[in-house]
Backbone as CSV, one residue per row, in Angstrom:
resi,resn,N_x,N_y,N_z,CA_x,CA_y,CA_z,C_x,C_y,C_z
1,MET,0.858,-0.861,-0.285,-0.088,-0.160,0.141,0.675,1.482,-0.194
2,LEU,0.910,2.040,-0.870,0.903,3.272,-0.948,0.529,4.307,0.332
3,VAL,2.099,4.507,0.723,1.569,6.037,1.809,1.840,7.176,1.094
4,GLU,0.929,8.094,1.084,1.421,9.589,0.852,0.348,10.426,1.157
5,ASP,1.239,11.636,1.870,0.434,12.436,2.390,0.445,13.464,1.129
6,LEU,-0.758,14.189,1.837,-1.604,15.246,0.809,-1.308,16.430,1.189
7,GLU,-0.898,17.339,0.819,-1.120,19.151,1.165,-2.049,20.144,0.026
8,VAL,-2.863,20.665,1.051,-4.382,20.993,0.224,-4.596,22.603,0.869
9,TYR,-4.262,23.344,-0.379,-5.009,24.832,0.030,-6.145,25.126,0.426
10,GLN,-6.528,25.638,1.330,-8.215,25.584,1.552,-8.441,26.765,0.561
11,GLY,-9.953,26.236,-0.057,-10.431,26.957,-0.664,-10.074,26.538,-2.458
12,ASP,-9.314,25.768,-2.401,-8.897,25.309,-4.304,-9.549,24.116,-4.173
13,ASP,-9.658,24.405,-5.793,-9.905,22.760,-6.384,-8.649,21.894,-6.570
14,ILE,-8.726,20.158,-5.908,-7.344,19.603,-6.214,-8.067,17.978,-6.846
15,SER,-6.880,17.685,-7.331,-6.881,16.508,-8.104,-5.721,16.328,-7.653
16,VAL,-6.023,14.313,-7.633,-4.599,13.472,-7.171,-4.858,12.267,-8.087
17,THR,-3.867,11.829,-8.563,-4.416,10.561,-9.217,-3.681,9.149,-8.729
18,VAL,-4.095,8.144,-8.866,-3.626,6.942,-8.277,-2.992,5.707,-9.341
19,THR,-2.099,5.749,-9.933,-1.978,4.641,-11.102,-1.629,3.104,-10.376
20,VAL,-2.547,2.283,-10.799,-2.363,0.923,-10.160,-2.261,-0.055,-11.221
21,LYS,-0.636,-0.558,-10.615,0.137,-1.319,-11.895,-0.051,-3.117,-10.889
22,ASN,-0.063,-4.083,-11.780,0.506,-5.726,-10.853,1.760,-5.755,-10.902
23,ALA,2.239,-6.777,-9.982,3.508,-7.119,-9.518,4.888,-7.060,-10.600
24,ASP,4.054,-7.378,-11.757,5.110,-7.456,-12.414,5.725,-5.817,-13.337
25,GLY,4.987,-4.654,-13.104,5.074,-3.488,-13.619,3.710,-3.259,-15.038
26,THR,3.117,-3.801,-14.985,2.319,-4.289,-15.897,0.916,-2.940,-15.675
27,ALA,0.300,-2.669,-16.037,-0.532,-1.790,-15.832,-2.442,-2.892,-15.296
28,ALA,-2.569,-2.401,-14.005,-3.558,-3.565,-13.994,-5.005,-3.152,-14.457
29,SER,-5.640,-4.475,-14.959,-6.800,-3.609,-15.178,-8.030,-3.736,-14.130
30,LEU,-8.676,-2.908,-14.211,-9.874,-2.014,-13.367,-11.208,-2.754,-13.983
31,ALA,-11.287,-2.941,-14.888,-12.669,-2.880,-15.485,-13.773,-3.858,-14.799
32,GLY,-14.846,-3.383,-14.179,-15.889,-3.563,-13.392,-15.359,-2.801,-11.811
33,PHE,-14.268,-2.122,-11.641,-14.011,-1.971,-10.295,-14.569,-0.542,-9.920
34,VAL,-14.999,-0.357,-8.614,-15.510,0.739,-8.302,-14.264,1.404,-7.068
35,ALA,-14.169,2.580,-7.079,-12.955,3.394,-6.399,-13.881,4.456,-5.339
36,LYS,-13.283,4.268,-4.044,-13.844,5.255,-3.319,-12.852,5.908,-2.301
37,ALA,-12.920,7.038,-1.471,-11.740,7.990,-1.223,-12.958,9.150,-0.020
38,GLN,-12.175,8.956,1.046,-12.663,9.850,1.700,-11.497,10.242,3.020
39,VAL,-11.951,11.958,3.415,-11.167,12.255,4.385,-12.034,12.559,5.519
40,ARG,-11.339,12.010,6.793,-11.560,12.211,8.133,-10.681,12.886,9.269
41,LYS,-11.121,13.946,9.952,-10.425,13.911,11.271,-9.458,13.336,11.881
42,THR,-9.831,12.160,12.332,-8.661,11.106,12.345,-8.985,9.947,11.445
43,SER,-7.790,9.116,12.062,-7.622,7.502,11.362,-8.772,6.760,12.197
44,ALA,-9.199,6.827,13.133,-10.475,5.791,13.638,-11.185,6.561,13.574
45,ASP,-11.682,7.352,12.930,-13.002,8.082,13.139,-13.848,7.430,12.480
46,PHE,-14.880,6.505,13.330,-15.862,5.965,12.608,-17.747,6.871,12.027
47,GLY,-17.116,8.560,12.873,-18.528,9.219,12.049,-18.140,9.984,11.352
48,VAL,-18.031,11.385,11.283,-18.363,11.936,10.026,-17.075,11.941,8.596
49,VAL,-18.006,11.765,7.630,-17.012,11.865,6.556,-16.617,13.629,6.480
50,VAL,-15.233,13.817,6.485,-15.367,15.176,6.334,-15.299,15.779,4.602
51,ALA,-14.807,15.002,3.839,-15.019,14.959,2.695,-14.878,13.839,2.072
52,GLU,-15.648,13.824,0.752,-15.760,12.585,-0.153,-15.096,12.728,-1.258
53,PHE,-14.048,12.374,-1.918,-13.562,12.681,-3.281,-14.440,12.331,-4.319
54,THR,-14.411,13.151,-5.398,-15.347,12.324,-7.104,-14.185,11.288,-7.111
55,ALA,-14.206,10.243,-7.557,-13.402,8.858,-8.184,-14.115,8.151,-9.072
56,THR,-12.987,8.616,-10.507,-13.574,7.923,-11.608,-12.162,7.328,-12.060
57,ILE,-12.675,6.337,-12.746,-11.800,5.182,-13.219,-11.526,4.908,-14.417
58,GLN,-10.225,4.998,-14.883,-9.729,5.479,-16.801,-8.898,4.399,-16.751
59,ALA,-8.940,3.141,-17.549,-8.154,2.214,-17.468,-7.178,1.777,-16.516
60,ASN,-5.862,2.260,-16.034,-5.467,1.391,-14.573,-5.200,2.290,-13.959
61,VAL,-5.956,3.892,-14.335,-5.738,5.083,-13.837,-7.118,5.936,-12.671
62,ILE,-6.711,5.962,-11.298,-7.915,6.653,-10.646,-7.565,7.707,-10.711
63,ALA,-8.847,8.546,-10.864,-8.637,10.171,-10.929,-9.770,10.502,-9.625
64,LEU,-8.813,11.562,-8.405,-9.585,11.859,-7.220,-9.562,13.448,-7.225
65,SER,-10.769,13.666,-6.804,-10.542,15.341,-7.151,-11.689,16.042,-5.606
66,LEU,-11.728,17.207,-4.994,-12.243,17.687,-4.296,-12.782,18.936,-4.645
67,THR,-13.608,19.724,-4.888,-13.564,20.970,-5.200,-13.051,22.092,-4.130
68,ASN,-13.694,23.599,-4.678,-13.281,24.286,-3.506,-14.054,24.708,-2.396
69,ALA,-15.560,23.795,-2.881,-16.922,23.762,-1.993,-16.355,22.727,-0.801
70,GLN,-15.532,21.921,-1.427,-15.699,21.018,-0.209,-13.723,21.550,0.276
71,THR,-13.280,21.867,-0.304,-11.281,22.253,0.624,-11.567,23.263,1.450
72,VAL,-12.620,24.522,1.095,-13.107,25.769,1.917,-13.259,25.341,3.438
73,LYS,-13.633,23.812,3.422,-14.189,23.852,4.918,-13.470,23.063,5.588
74,LEU,-12.143,22.804,5.024,-11.103,21.902,5.656,-9.895,23.029,6.521
75,ALA,-9.277,22.663,7.382,-8.148,23.681,7.806,-7.487,22.645,8.425
76,GLY,-6.311,22.212,8.950,-5.480,21.823,9.805,-5.037,20.142,8.995
77,PRO,-4.533,19.195,10.370,-4.659,18.034,9.705,-5.814,17.138,9.213
78,TYR,-6.012,16.399,8.440,-6.542,15.540,8.353,-6.046,13.588,8.578
79,TYR,-7.104,12.587,8.143,-6.691,11.976,6.993,-7.465,11.129,5.909
80,TRP,-6.572,10.387,4.799,-7.516,10.602,3.736,-6.962,8.658,3.321
81,ASP,-7.851,7.754,2.726,-7.616,6.750,1.833,-8.427,6.693,0.646
82,VAL,-7.835,5.705,-0.097,-8.647,5.591,-1.280,-8.688,4.054,-1.729
83,GLN,-9.887,3.248,-1.952,-9.998,1.803,-1.885,-10.848,1.808,-3.411
84,ILE,-10.127,0.361,-3.460,-10.960,0.098,-5.036,-12.139,-1.470,-4.732
85,LYS,-13.225,-1.284,-5.250,-14.067,-2.639,-4.843,-14.433,-3.741,-5.743
86,SER,-14.064,-4.543,-6.044,-13.479,-5.540,-7.480,-15.332,-5.371,-7.408
87,PRO,-15.538,-6.369,-8.799,-16.520,-6.968,-8.970,-17.651,-8.132,-8.092
88,ALA,-16.413,-8.822,-7.503,-16.821,-9.754,-6.996,-16.793,-9.384,-5.278
89,GLY,-16.675,-8.016,-5.057,-16.794,-7.946,-3.678,-15.468,-7.256,-2.594
90,ALA,-14.773,-7.568,-3.570,-13.261,-7.988,-2.836,-12.948,-6.115,-2.218
91,VAL,-12.917,-5.899,-1.368,-12.446,-4.577,-1.120,-10.137,-4.223,-0.854
92,THR,-9.934,-3.354,-1.698,-8.667,-3.162,-1.040,-8.284,-1.792,-1.181
93,THR,-7.229,-1.763,-0.234,-6.969,-0.142,0.048,-5.484,0.293,-0.762
94,LEU,-5.611,1.058,-1.758,-4.650,0.864,-2.476,-3.694,2.327,-2.000
95,ALA,-4.092,3.495,-0.992,-3.419,4.522,-0.798,-4.023,5.186,0.537
96,ARG,-3.037,5.571,1.460,-3.326,6.549,2.565,-2.052,7.263,2.881
97,GLY,-3.117,8.673,3.741,-1.868,8.964,4.534,-2.455,10.471,4.754
98,ARG,-1.744,10.869,5.912,-2.699,12.591,5.790,-2.630,13.299,5.162
99,LEU,-3.898,14.154,5.374,-3.939,15.281,4.248,-4.141,16.501,5.131
100,LEU,-2.754,17.787,5.036,-2.709,18.709,5.649,-2.986,19.872,5.320
101,ALA,-4.431,20.562,5.394,-5.245,21.761,4.970,-4.610,23.310,5.386
102,THR,-3.731,24.226,4.570,-3.601,25.371,5.071,-4.855,26.470,4.915
103,GLU,-4.738,26.995,5.611,-6.104,27.866,5.471,-5.530,29.192,4.881
104,GLU,-6.726,29.398,3.721,-6.612,30.600,3.120,-6.631,31.712,3.571
105,ILE,-6.152,32.683,2.773,-5.941,33.969,2.744,-6.754,34.594,2.249
106,THR,-7.260,34.633,0.954,-8.079,35.151,-0.069,-9.327,34.678,0.347
107,ARG,-10.293,35.474,0.612,-11.880,34.840,0.299,-12.527,36.022,-0.426
108,GLU,-13.860,35.621,-0.639,-14.758,35.984,-1.463,-15.324,37.064,-0.436
109,ALA,-15.677,38.153,-0.910,-16.178,39.164,0.234,-17.590,38.585,0.620
110,GLY,-17.639,38.878,2.388,-18.813,38.412,2.851,-18.752,36.681,3.222
111,ALA,-17.947,36.371,2.616,-18.045,34.915,2.752,-17.707,34.388,4.063
112,GLU,-18.528,33.431,4.672,-18.236,33.011,5.707,-17.841,31.493,5.932
113,VAL,-16.822,30.916,6.462,-16.064,30.101,6.419,-16.556,29.181,7.752
114,VAL,-17.229,28.193,7.388,-17.031,26.699,8.681,-16.461,25.833,8.842
115,MET,-15.617,25.561,9.792,-14.366,24.964,9.696,-14.930,23.147,9.865
116,VAL,-14.641,22.288,9.868,-15.253,20.969,9.920,-14.069,20.170,10.800
């Protein structure tokens, strides 16, 4: 499993890609797989999902994204991971790590930010 810490600037759109390969280095087939990635305040947090990435799969690449509307609510340290579910129902965690959200300076006039 890949351990990858992400740095996010509050209020920005972000995109991350995860390329999945077989043990021999060839492209893995993800046909029929579904990807899911979430952000939580702590790694053992069974409660609130702070943000859920939009996840799409094309060939052996998983594209993950968060919108500025999602990241504007983030400030400080969080944890994230991405999992795939096979057509047979097997779940595999591909990557995990910390997500550090740096507070933004520039905001829309009159914008109120509620942190989670």
